[in-house]
N, C-alpha and C positions, 0 to 999 in steps of 0.2 A: 505492500499501500504506499505511495507516495507522501513526503511531510507535505504538511498544509500550510508550509511557510515557504518554500519550491514551486507549488503549483501560484501563489498570493502573488509572486515576486514575475510569476512568466502571464502573469496577465494586472499587473498594474506602471502605475512608475507611477513614484511618490516629488512633487516637488516645489520648493519654495512660490507663494503668489508670485511673486515678483516675478519670477522668470518666463513665465506666458504672455507677460504683454506686448510687446513682437510676432511670439509665432501661433494665436491663438486660434484669428481665422482662418488657418492655413488647414491648421491641424483638426479644427470642424468639415475646412471641403475635403480633405484630401486620406484621414483617416476614419474608418469607425470607431468610432471612442464616446465612453459616452465620461468627462468632465465635473468631477465634482470638487465642489470649494469648502475646504473646511479648516477651516482656524487661521490663516497665512500661509496655508499652504494646498496648494489641488494633487485630488487625486485623481489619473488616466485607468479604466477600467474600459480592457477589450477582449480580445480571444487574445492567444499566445502570437500566432502568428504578425495583429494587429500592433501589437504591441514591441515588437523587436522590432517591429518598422517604422513605428514611431523614438524609439529610443533611437534606433540609425536618425533619422528627421533633426528631431533635437540637438544632438552629439554634431550636424554638419553647423549648425547655429548657434552653437559655443554655451549651449544648455546645458547647467550640471547639473549631473542626477544622484541625492545620499545613495 
């Protein structure tokens, strides 16, 4: 049985709330993600494939992820 934290890591990205200022619109248009605002940060939730693609997209734009 897979470890729940491993599954969670493959289906979500957590970034500071100011990290998406310039790329939020592009994320909404290009990826099938749910973007949740949660007290000082955003939680991006999606399928493992979309999370992997979005992670690469964010990295190319200089968004640091914890």
